[in-house]
TORTIVEX-569438 format. One line per 5 residues: number of its first residue (from 1); their letters; for each residue y, x, z of N, C-alpha, C, O. Coordinates in pm, whole numbers. Example, Ala and Ser with C-alpha at 12.3 -4.5 7.8 and 13.67 -1.06 7.14 Angstrom:
BEGIN
1> as> -569,1319,780,-450,1230,780,-330,1320,780,-332,1424,846 | -225,1285,708,-106,1367,714,3,1290,787,114,1341,804
This chain:
BEGIN
1> mknrl> -7092,3704,1286,-7107,3599,1191,-7067,3465,1251,-7008,3379,1185 | -7101,3450,1377,-7067,3328,1444,-6916,3315,1456,-6863,3205,1443 | -6850,3418,1479,-6704,3418,1491,-6638,3377,1360,-6541,3302,1357 | -6694,3429,1253,-6638,3400,1121,-6652,3252,1087,-6558,3192,1035 | -6765,3194,1114,-6786,3051,1087,-6698,2964,1178,-6644,2862,1136
6> hiknv> -6685,3008,1298,-6601,2934,1392,-6456,2933,1347,-6390,2829,1354 | -6405,3045,1301,-6267,3056,1254,-6246,2969,1129,-6143,2903,1116 | -6344,2969,1039,-6334,2888,918,-6329,2738,953,-6251,2664,894 | -6407,2697,1045,-6407,2556,1086,-6275,2515,1150,-6224,2406,1126 | -6221,2603,1231,-6092,2575,1296,-5982,2566,1191,-5897,2477,1198
11> lkkls> -5983,2657,1092,-5883,2653,986,-5895,2527,902,-5793,2471,861 | -6016,2482,875,-6035,2359,798,-5979,2238,874,-5915,2151,815 | -6004,2234,1003,-5955,2123,1083,-5802,2121,1088,-5740,2014,1085 | -5742,2237,1095,-5596,2245,1102,-5531,2212,967,-5423,2152,962 | -5596,2250,859,-5537,2229,727,-5550,2085,678,-5474,2043,591
16> kkrvs> -5645,2010,731,-5663,1872,689,-5553,1784,746,-5505,1807,858 | -5512,1681,666,-5412,1585,714,-5481,1490,810,-5590,1440,784 | -5416,1467,917,-5469,1372,1014,-5391,1242,1001,-5268,1242,1002 | -5460,1134,990,-5398,1003,972,-5331,959,1101,-5230,888,1097 | -5383,997,1210,-5333,950,1338,-5199,1014,1376,-5124,957,1455
21> lrdpq> -5169,1129,1321,-5043,1197,1354,-4930,1144,1268,-4949,1113,1150 | -4811,1133,1326,-4693,1088,1253,-4625,1208,1190,-4637,1321,1237 | -4554,1181,1083,-4480,1287,1015,-4357,1323,1100,-4275,1237,1128 | -4344,1449,1141,-4235,1486,1231,-4098,1498,1163,-3998,1524,1230 | -4092,1479,1031,-3965,1495,961,-3872,1377,992,-3914,1262,995
26> lmhpq> -3747,1410,1016,-3649,1307,1040,-3592,1252,909,-3557,1134,900 | -3583,1337,810,-3528,1297,682,-3638,1287,578,-3722,1375,565 | -3634,1177,505,-3726,1159,394,-3639,1131,271,-3596,1018,252 | -3614,1231,189,-3522,1213,76,-3561,1098,-17,-3475,1024,-64 | -3689,1082,-42,-3731,975,-132,-3701,838,-69,-3653,747,-137
31> rewvi> -3729,824,59,-3702,698,127,-3552,670,132,-3510,555,112 | -3471,772,157,-3326,754,164,-3269,713,29,-3180,628,23 | -3318,772,-79,-3274,737,-213,-3311,593,-246,-3231,519,-303 | -3431,553,-211,-3474,416,-240,-3388,317,-163,-3346,216,-219 | -3363,344,-37,-3279,255,44,-3138,248,-15,-3081,140,-25
36> glvvs> -3083,362,-53,-2949,364,-113,-2942,286,-243,-2846,212,-267 | -3044,301,-326,-3045,228,-453,-3060,78,-431,-2997,-1,-500 | -3144,39,-335,-3163,-104,-308,-3034,-166,-254,-2996,-275,-296 | -2967,-97,-162,-2841,-149,-107,-2735,-157,-217,-2663,-257,-225 | -2725,-54,-300,-2627,-55,-409,-2655,-168,-507,-2563,-237,-550
41> lglfi> -2779,-186,-543,-2817,-293,-634,-2787,-430,-572,-2742,-521,-641 | -2811,-444,-444,-2781,-570,-375,-2632,-600,-376,-2592,-714,-402 | -2549,-500,-348,-2405,-519,-351,-2357,-553,-492,-2270,-639,-508 | -2413,-488,-592,-2374,-516,-731,-2409,-660,-769,-2329,-729,-832 | -2528,-705,-732,-2569,-842,-764,-2482,-942,-688,-2443,-1044,-745
46> fatfi> -2453,-915,-563,-2366,-1002,-484,-2227,-1013,-546,-2174,-1123,-560 | -2167,-899,-585,-2035,-900,-647,-2037,-973,-780,-1941,-1042,-814 | -2145,-958,-856,-2157,-1028,-984,-2161,-1179,-962,-2092,-1252,-1033 | -2240,-1225,-867,-2247,-1369,-841,-2112,-1424,-794,-2072,-1533,-836 | -2043,-1350,-708,-1912,-1396,-661,-1814,-1403,-777,-1738,-1499,-788
51> svyiy> -1815,-1303,-866,-1724,-1302,-981,-1753,-1418,-1075,-1661,-1483,-1122 | -1879,-1444,-1102,-1916,-1554,-1191,-1877,-1687,-1128,-1828,-1776,-1197 | -1899,-1701,-999,-1862,-1825,-930,-1711,-1850,-939,-1668,-1960,-971 | -1631,-1748,-911,-1485,-1763,-916,-1439,-1791,-1059,-1347,-1870,-1080 | -1501,-1727,-1156,-1464,-1750,-1296,-1489,-1896,-1335,-1400,-1960,-1391
56> fknqa> -1607,-1947,-1307,-1638,-2085,-1346,-1559,-2186,-1263,-1528,-2296,-1310 | -1526,-2150,-1140,-1447,-2240,-1057,-1306,-2254,-1112,-1251,-2364,-1113 | -1246,-2144,-1159,-1109,-2145,-1207,-1098,-2164,-1358,-987,-2161,-1412 | -1208,-2182,-1426,-1204,-2195,-1571,-1142,-2327,-1614,-1075,-2333,-1717 | -1161,-2431,-1538,-1114,-2563,-1576,-970,-2590,-1532,-920,-2700,-1554
61> idvsv> -903,-2493,-1473,-766,-2514,-1427,-673,-2516,-1548,-677,-2427,-1632 | -588,-2620,-1556,-493,-2631,-1666,-367,-2556,-1626,-307,-2584,-1522 | -326,-2461,-1707,-213,-2375,-1673,-81,-2449,-1692,13,-2430,-1615 | -74,-2533,-1792,50,-2606,-1818,71,-2712,-1710,-20,-2786,-1674 | 192,-2717,-1660,226,-2811,-1555,291,-2932,-1621,388,-2919,-1695
66> aaddt> 238,-3047,-1595,293,-3169,-1653,418,-3208,-1576,417,-3218,-1453 | 527,-3231,-1651,652,-3272,-1587,640,-3418,-1545,583,-3501,-1616 | 693,-3445,-1430,687,-3582,-1380,805,-3659,-1440,919,-3638,-1399 | 779,-3747,-1536,883,-3820,-1606,938,-3936,-1523,1046,-3986,-1553 | 868,-3977,-1423,912,-4091,-1345,1021,-4055,-1246,1092,-4144,-1198
71> aevvy> 1037,-3928,-1214,1137,-3888,-1116,1276,-3896,-1179,1300,-3838,-1285 | 1366,-3967,-1114,1503,-3981,-1163,1594,-3887,-1085,1575,-3865,-965 | 1691,-3833,-1154,1788,-3747,-1090,1900,-3834,-1038,1959,-3913,-1112 | 1928,-3820,-910,2033,-3901,-847,2160,-3817,-844,2163,-3707,-789 | 2264,-3871,-904,2393,-3802,-909,2481,-3861,-801,2515,-3980,-805
76> retlv> 2518,-3778,-705,2606,-3823,-597,2743,-3761,-618,2763,-3641,-596 | 2833,-3843,-659,2966,-3795,-696,3040,-3738,-576,3111,-3638,-590 | 3026,-3798,-461,3099,-3751,-343,3051,-3611,-302,3131,-3526,-263 | 2921,-3590,-310,2865,-3459,-274,2912,-3352,-372,2945,-3241,-331 | 2914,-3385,-500,2959,-3289,-602,3107,-3257,-582,3147,-3141,-594
81> nqvle> 3187,-3357,-551,3331,-3334,-529,3354,-3247,-406,3445,-3163,-406 | 3272,-3265,-301,3287,-3182,-181,3255,-3035,-212,3326,-2945,-168 | 3149,-3014,-289,3110,-2877,-324,3217,-2813,-411,3251,-2696,-390 | 3271,-2886,-507,3378,-2832,-593,3502,-2799,-513,3571,-2702,-543 | 3531,-2879,-410,3648,-2852,-325,3627,-2723,-245,3719,-2642,-230
86> iikqr> 3506,-2704,-192,3476,-2581,-116,3487,-2459,-208,3540,-2356,-167 | 3438,-2470,-330,3447,-2356,-425,3592,-2326,-457,3629,-2210,-468 | 3676,-2430,-473,3818,-2409,-504,3888,-2341,-386,3973,-2255,-406 | 3852,-2381,-262,3914,-2317,-144,3877,-2170,-136,3962,-2086,-106 | 3753,-2139,-164,3712,-1997,-161,3783,-1918,-269,3821,-1803,-247
91> qdkln> 3801,-1978,-387,3869,-1908,-496,4016,-1883,-461,4069,-1776,-489 | 4081,-1981,-399,4221,-1964,-358,4233,-1854,-252,4326,-1774,-255 | 4140,-1852,-159,4142,-1749,-54,4123,-1610,-115,4191,-1515,-75 | 4032,-1598,-211,4010,-1469,-277,4133,-1426,-355,4169,-1308,-354 | 4198,-1520,-423,4320,-1486,-499,4431,-1441,-407,4506,-1349,-440
96> slnkn> 4444,-1505,-290,4549,-1465,-195,4520,-1326,-138,4612,-1248,-114 | 4393,-1296,-116,4359,-1162,-67,4384,-1057,-175,4426,-945,-143 | 4358,-1090,-299,4381,-995,-409,4530,-969,-432,4566,-861,-476 | 4618,-1068,-402,4763,-1048,-417,4814,-947,-316,4899,-865,-349 | 4763,-952,-195,4809,-863,-88,4748,-723,-97,4790,-632,-27
101> yapve> 4651,-708,-183,4582,-579,-194,4667,-483,-275,4707,-514,-387 | 4693,-367,-218,4766,-262,-288,4673,-143,-302,4627,-89,-202 | 4645,-103,-424,4553,10,-441,4614,139,-387,4733,164,-406 | 4535,219,-323,4577,346,-266,4556,454,-371,4448,469,-427 | 4663,528,-396,4653,635,-494,4619,765,-422,4681,799,-321
106> vsete> 4523,835,-475,4479,960,-416,4518,1071,-513,4478,1072,-629 | 4597,1164,-461,4636,1276,-546,4530,1384,-534,4477,1412,-427 | 4502,1443,-646,4398,1545,-647,4462,1683,-647,4473,1749,-750 | 4505,1725,-527,4563,1858,-513,4460,1946,-446,4387,1904,-357 | 4457,2067,-491,4359,2161,-437,4422,2237,-322,4532,2291,-336
111> vtass> 4354,2242,-211,4403,2312,-93,4343,2452,-94,4221,2470,-102 | 4430,2551,-86,4384,2690,-81,4429,2751,51,4540,2724,98 | 4346,2830,108,4377,2894,235,4440,3029,206,4394,3106,122 | 4546,3055,279,4610,3187,264,4547,3284,363,4470,3245,450 | 4582,3408,348,4525,3509,436,4574,3492,579,4502,3526,673
116> tdlet> 4695,3440,598,4746,3419,735,4670,3306,804,4647,3311,925 | 4631,3203,726,4552,3094,786,4417,3146,832,4366,3105,936 | 4359,3236,752,4230,3291,786,4241,3378,910,4152,3377,995 | 4351,3454,921,4369,3540,1039,4388,3457,1164,4335,3491,1270 | 4463,3348,1156,4484,3264,1276,4355,3193,1315,4329,3171,1433
121> aldat> 4275,3158,1217,4146,3096,1248,4053,3194,1317,3983,3158,1411 | 4053,3319,1270,3971,3421,1332,4018,3451,1473,3936,3471,1563 | 4151,3453,1494,4206,3475,1629,4165,3361,1722,4132,3383,1839 | 4167,3240,1670,4132,3124,1754,3984,3130,1794,3949,3093,1906 | 3898,3176,1704,3757,3184,1738,3731,3294,1838,3644,3280,1925
126> tlise> 3805,3403,1829,3786,3510,1928,3837,3467,2065,3782,3506,2168 | 3944,3385,2067,3995,3337,2195,3896,3239,2260,3879,3236,2382 | 3832,3159,2176,3737,3062,2229,3613,3131,2283,3560,3092,2387 | 3566,3236,2213,3446,3303,2255,3468,3387,2381,3371,3417,2451 | 3593,3424,2410,3620,3503,2532,3631,3414,2648,3653,3461,2760
């Protein structure tokens, strides 16, 4: 009888949770899910604030560019004449090159090998391999 009571007491002590002992599990699924959700929610809120900030910052930008009416265009006749002279020289050079150009005519004849050409080619390969 004493043995039976002793065994029952030992089993009760083992089955009870002890506050002083730490949980030996390395993974806690509930804790990992909570941490993941908090981090995700934090990133979402951060991205939302950044998007709202950029939107309000760029909302007042005027897309149309105002032309500056005070700027005058300066026409330099000597510079324009120099550029026109360079263009005329290039055009003359191109025309002179086109005069000397003679197009090459390519005849489209089909080359066929005769049996004697094939035999001489085979003889040449046998001579090379020996």
